[in-house]
C-alpha positions as CSV (number, residue, x, y, z in Angstrom):
1,M,126.9,127.6,123.2
2,K,126.4,125.0,120.5
3,A,122.8,126.3,119.8
4,C,124.2,129.9,119.7
5,I,126.8,129.1,117.1
6,K,124.3,127.2,115.0
7,N,121.9,130.3,115.1
8,I,124.8,132.6,114.0
9,K,125.6,130.2,111.1
10,L,121.9,130.1,110.1
11,F,121.8,133.9,110.1
12,I,124.8,134.2,107.9
13,I,123.5,131.5,105.5
14,N,120.2,133.3,105.3
15,L,121.9,136.5,104.2
16,L,123.3,134.6,101.2
17,F,120.4,132.1,100.7
18,P,117.1,133.5,102.0
19,N,115.0,131.1,104.2
20,K,111.8,129.9,102.5
21,C,108.6,128.4,103.9
22,P,108.7,124.7,103.0
23,Y,104.9,124.8,102.4
24,C,104.5,127.8,100.0
25,S,108.1,128.9,99.2
26,D,107.5,132.5,100.5
27,I,110.6,134.2,102.0
28,I,110.6,134.0,105.8
29,E,112.9,135.0,108.7
30,Y,115.9,132.8,109.2
31,N,114.7,131.5,112.5
32,Q,111.1,130.8,111.4
33,F,110.0,127.3,110.4
34,A,107.0,128.4,108.3
35,C,105.1,131.6,107.3
36,E,102.2,132.7,109.4
37,N,99.6,131.8,106.8
38,C,100.8,128.2,106.5
39,K,101.2,127.9,110.3
40,S,97.6,128.9,110.6
41,K,96.6,125.9,108.5
42,F,98.5,123.4,110.6
43,P,96.2,120.7,112.1
44,K,95.4,121.0,115.8
45,E,95.4,117.2,116.3
46,I,98.2,114.7,116.1
47,Y,97.8,111.8,113.8
48,F,98.9,108.3,114.5
49,T,98.8,104.9,112.9
50,Y,100.7,101.6,113.3
51,A,103.6,100.3,111.3
52,K,103.5,96.6,110.5
53,G,104.1,94.6,113.6
54,G,102.1,97.0,115.8
55,Y,104.6,99.7,116.3
56,K,102.9,103.1,116.8
57,C,103.8,106.0,114.5
58,V,102.9,109.6,115.0
59,A,102.8,112.4,112.4
60,P,101.8,116.1,112.4
61,F,100.4,116.0,108.9
62,I,98.4,114.0,106.3
63,Y,100.2,113.6,103.0
64,K,98.2,116.1,100.9
65,D,98.0,119.8,100.0
66,I,100.8,122.0,101.3
67,Y,102.3,119.2,103.4
68,K,102.7,116.9,100.3
69,K,104.4,119.8,98.5
70,A,106.8,120.4,101.3
71,V,107.8,116.7,101.6
72,H,108.1,116.4,97.8
73,Q,110.4,119.4,97.7
74,F,112.4,118.1,100.6
75,K,112.8,114.6,99.2
76,F,113.1,115.0,95.5
77,K,114.0,118.7,94.7
78,N,117.3,119.0,96.6
79,R,115.8,120.8,99.6
80,G,117.6,119.0,102.3
81,S,117.8,122.3,104.2
82,Y,114.0,121.9,104.9
83,A,114.9,119.3,107.5
84,R,115.4,122.0,110.1
85,Q,112.0,123.5,109.5
86,L,110.1,120.3,109.1
87,S,111.7,118.9,112.3
88,Y,109.8,121.5,114.3
89,P,106.2,120.2,113.9
90,L,107.5,116.7,113.9
91,S,109.4,117.0,117.2
92,E,106.4,118.8,118.7
93,S,104.1,115.9,117.7
94,I,106.6,113.5,119.3
95,K,106.8,115.4,122.6
96,K,103.0,115.7,122.8
97,H,102.0,112.1,121.8
98,Y,104.9,110.3,123.6
99,V,104.7,112.5,126.6
100,D,104.7,109.5,129.0
101,E,107.5,107.7,127.2
102,S,111.2,108.3,127.1
103,F,113.9,107.3,124.5
104,D,117.6,106.5,124.7
105,F,118.3,107.8,121.2
106,V,116.8,108.6,117.8
107,T,117.6,106.7,114.6
108,C,116.3,106.7,111.1
109,V,115.3,104.5,108.1
110,P,118.6,104.1,106.2
111,M,119.1,104.4,102.4
112,H,121.2,102.2,100.1
113,K,124.5,103.7,99.2
114,K,123.6,103.9,95.5
115,S,120.4,105.9,96.3
116,L,122.3,108.0,98.8
117,K,124.9,108.9,96.2
118,K,122.3,109.8,93.6
119,R,120.2,112.0,96.0
120,G,123.1,113.4,97.9
121,Y,121.4,113.0,101.3
122,N,119.1,110.8,103.3
123,Q,116.1,112.9,104.1
124,A,115.1,110.6,107.0
125,E,118.6,111.0,108.5
126,L,118.5,114.8,108.3
127,L,115.1,114.8,110.0
128,A,116.2,112.4,112.7
129,K,119.3,114.4,113.5
130,E,117.3,117.7,113.7
131,C,114.6,116.1,115.9
132,A,117.2,114.5,118.1
133,E,118.6,118.0,118.8
134,R,115.2,119.5,119.5
135,L,114.3,116.6,121.8
136,N,117.7,116.8,123.5
137,L,118.5,113.2,122.6
138,P,121.5,111.6,120.9
139,Y,121.3,110.3,117.4
140,A,122.6,106.9,116.4
141,E,122.9,104.9,113.2
142,T,121.4,101.5,114.0
143,L,120.6,100.0,110.6
144,I,122.2,99.5,107.2
145,K,120.4,99.1,104.0
146,F,122.8,96.6,102.4
147,K,120.5,95.4,99.5
148,E,119.0,97.6,96.9
149,N,115.3,97.3,96.2
150,Q,112.6,99.1,94.3
151,P,111.3,102.4,95.8
152,Q,108.2,101.7,97.8
153,H,106.2,104.5,96.3
154,T,106.6,102.9,92.8
155,L,105.0,99.6,93.8
156,P,101.4,98.4,94.3
157,T,100.4,97.8,97.9
158,A,100.5,94.0,97.5
159,Q,104.2,94.0,96.6
160,K,105.4,96.4,99.3
161,A,105.8,93.9,102.2
162,E,108.0,91.6,100.2
163,N,110.0,94.4,98.7
164,V,111.5,95.4,102.1
165,K,112.3,91.9,103.4
166,G,115.9,91.2,103.9
167,V,117.3,94.6,102.8
168,Y,118.2,95.9,106.3
169,K,120.6,94.7,108.9
170,I,121.7,95.9,112.4
171,T,124.9,97.8,112.7
172,D,125.7,96.8,116.3
173,K,123.6,94.6,118.5
174,M,125.1,95.8,121.7
175,L,124.2,99.4,120.7
176,V,120.5,98.7,120.6
177,K,120.1,95.9,123.2
178,G,117.8,97.0,126.0
179,K,117.4,100.5,124.5
180,R,114.2,102.5,123.9
181,I,114.5,103.7,120.3
182,L,112.6,106.3,118.2
183,I,112.8,105.6,114.4
184,I,112.1,108.5,112.1
185,D,111.1,108.5,108.4
186,D,109.7,111.1,106.1
187,I,106.4,109.4,105.2
188,I,104.5,106.3,106.4
189,T,102.1,104.7,103.9
190,T,101.6,101.0,104.4
191,G,104.0,100.9,107.3
192,H,106.1,98.1,105.8
193,T,109.4,100.0,105.8
194,L,109.2,101.2,109.4
195,G,107.8,97.9,110.4
196,E,110.7,96.0,108.9
197,C,113.2,98.3,110.5
198,A,111.4,98.0,113.9
199,K,111.3,94.2,113.6
200,I,115.1,94.0,113.1
201,L,115.7,96.2,116.1
202,A,113.3,94.0,118.1
203,E,115.2,90.9,117.1
204,A,118.3,92.5,118.4
205,E,116.5,92.8,121.8
206,S,115.7,96.5,121.8
207,K,113.5,97.3,124.8
208,Q,111.0,99.6,123.1
209,I,110.5,100.8,119.6
210,S,108.4,103.8,118.5
211,C,108.1,105.6,115.2
212,A,107.4,109.1,113.8
213,A,107.1,110.7,110.3
214,I,106.3,114.1,108.9
215,C,103.3,112.7,107.0
216,M,101.1,109.7,106.8
217,T,98.9,108.6,103.9
218,N,96.8,105.9,105.5
219,Y,94.9,107.9,108.1
220,Q,91.1,107.5,108.0
221,E,89.5,110.9,108.5
């Protein structure tokens, strides 16, 4: 029933605001996640790397070409609605790569309240909630970003590790203790951000921590 109501809402919204392909901006049907041309370009393989600390991270795309455009629009151009479409290839990658693993819930990399107010939404949170629904898992807020820092993408690699230290804290230790957690972000570059979040969850005695992102930049082809 919940899925049916959501589809009806999406249909109505699409009548007023036509659905667009995140990768090329062409108009598509309300229930499509990409146009046929862009879907035909999707990689057949699933990419993976490791966040700092050895936490595996999977992604459906490399951060370039049409995938870079989609994430840029989603993150910086007020296209929060793209979370629904981007969550499809992301959740499929998660299901295929983590086929032998199970999770208790999905969480995300948090934003500082000032950045959240400026952007209007946390793109990682939108992705995580959509993926949780597709994976039939609950979503939970596990971390808070209580200290403002410089955006990671503006810094040289040598400064990124120090930039994320001491900026996150756990929301509820009992919530994560003994749990198998999937953390989602939009992009993984050096892996310092996801690694720092995973480390804090591990210190709170989470049983298992895995990661996923729409794109990665550090994959060696």
